[in-house]
N, C-alpha and C positions, 0 to 999 in steps of 0.2 A: 397453511399452504405447503409447508415442508412435508407434513403428514400426507397431504393429498398427492404430492409429487412422489413420495415413496410408494404409495398405493398404486399410482399410475404406472410406475416403473415395474413393480412387481406384477401387475396385470399384463404388461407387455411381454415380460419374460415368460410368464405362464403361457400366454398365447403362442409365443414362439416355440416353446417346448412342445406344446400340444400339436402344433402344426408339423413338427418334425417327427412325430410319432408315426412309425411305419404301420401301414395297413397289413393285415394278415395275408400271407401268400395263399392264393386261391388254387386249390387242388380239386380237379374233377375226376372222379372215378366213373368212367363210362363203360357200359357193357350190358350183358344179358342177365338172366336170372341168377348166375353165380355172383355177379356184382350186387344185384338187388338183395340177395340173401334168401332165396326160396328155401323154405323148410327151417329157417332159423327163427326161434320163438321171439327173441328180443332183438329185433333188427336195429333198434336205436343204439344198442351197445355192442352187439356181437358180430355184425357183418365186418368184412375186412376194411371197408371205408371207415366205419365207426371205430374200430380198433386202431386204425392208423391215425385217425384224428386225435384219439386220446394220447397216443405216444408222442405225436408232434406238438401238442399243446396249443396255446393261444396264438402262437406266431403263424399258425396255418389255419385256413378255413377249408376243411376236407368235406366234400359233399358227394352223396351217392346218387348217380344218375342211371342206375341199372333198371332194366325193364325185362320182365320175364318173356321168353319166347322170341326175342328179336334176333335178326340176322344182320350181317355186315352187307350182304348183297341186297340190291334194290328190287330185283324181280322175283321176290319170294312172298311167302304168306304174311310176313310181318317185318318189314325193313326197319331198322333202328332209326334211320334218318327221317322216317315219317312220324316218329313218336314225339309227344310233347316234352318228354324228358330230354330228348336230344336238343330240341330248341331251347329248353331251359339251360342246358349245359352251355350252349353257345352264348346265351344272354349272360350267364355267370362270368363269361370272359376269363376263363382260368389261365393261370400261368404255368401250371403243370397238369398234364392229362395222362391218365393211364387208361388204355383202350383194350378191353377184353371182349372180343367177339369171335365168332367162327363155329361155336359149338352147334348152334341151331342151323347153320348153313349146311352141316353134314347130313341133315335129314334128306333121304333120297328125293323127295318131291321138291326140295329146295336145291339140292346139288345138281339137278338137271341143267341149271343155268350156270354151271361152274365156270364157263369161259368169262363170266362177268366178275368173278371173285376179285382178281387183282385190280381190274379196272375200277370197280366200285370202291375198293379199299383206298386206292390212290385218290379218287374223287373226294372221299370223306376226309382223308388227310389234308388235301388241298383246302377244303373248307375250314378245317380246324386251324390250319396254318394262317389263314387269312384273318383270323381274329386280331383285334387291336393289341391284345396282350402278347402276341407272338409266342404262343405257348411252347413249352418243352413237351414233346409227345413221346410216350413210351408204348410201344406195341407189346401186348402180352400174349403169349402163346397159351391156348386153352388147356385146362386140366384134362386128364384122361377121362374117357367115358368107360366106366367099369361094367356097363351093360348096354342094352339097347332100349331103355326107357325113353318114351316120347320120340321114338324112331331115330334117336341120335346114334350115329355110326362112328365108333372110334377108329375103324380102319380108314375112313375118309379123313378124319381129323389128323391122324398121324401121317398118312401118306400124301395128303393133298392140302388140307387147310394149313397146317404148320409150315410145310415147305413154301406154300404161297405167301404166307405172312412174312417169312424170313426173306424171301425174294423182294417183296415190296419194301421191307425195312432197309434192305441193302440199297435198293435203287433210290429210295427217298432219303437215305442217310439218317434213319431213325434207330435209336437203341431198342433192344428187345429184352423182355423179361420172360424167362422160360418157366411157366407153371406146369408144364407137362412132365418133364423129367423127374422133378422132385417127388411126384405122387405116383410114379409107376410102381405097381405092386402094393399099394397102400389103400386097398378098398375100404378099410375101416373108417376112413374119413368121408366116405360117400355112401351112406346107408341106402339111398335110393338109386345108387350107381352113377348119378350125375352131379348132384349138388353137395358141396362140402359142408360138414358140420361146423359148429363154432370153433372146434379145435382145428379143423382143416383151414378155416379162415384165419386162424392165428398163424398158421404156417405161411399162408399167403401174405399176411401182414408183415411178418418178419422178412420175407423175401423182398417185398417192395421197399420196406424201410432200409434194409441193408444195401439194396441196389441203388436207390435214388437219394436217400437222405443221410446216410451215415458217413 
């Protein structure tokens, strides 16, 4: 009986310890093709969400919810809020969100609805804030467009998208991560003029890590 009692006590202690074990912090990297990792051969290892996950380790669950071509605005050719990846991100119920959108909004045929940009940004933020996890949301300013591939217009990004995101962040009380300024004049990281290489994603990873987690 004594042996049984000791085993029972040990089992109770083990169960208590296991129940106290913390679940990983859920991190959702939401965005367009720059988040998805367009042009990166080994997306499982070399995109910035993947690199961030490696740095953070087992205490964090970092997932990539990027979709190529998506926009922040709803009245465009491919709104992010209509995508399955967006719904998957909501279901993931993240505790930390990095949101990188706006590059595809700069396409002239999308930017014609520019008056909706800040309104739609606030609507998306409201939906993310309504999650049970009460997530910490970081708005990320897009990287520069080094050319006009896919009709993306850097003049619109710099003059309108970025100021719009900054204004929304200020009004909503959200922190901002600037990915535009660090890459000015560094076209070597963007061989197709829009999407960063693995090395470019390493720079993004370092910026995110040093801003949020360090």
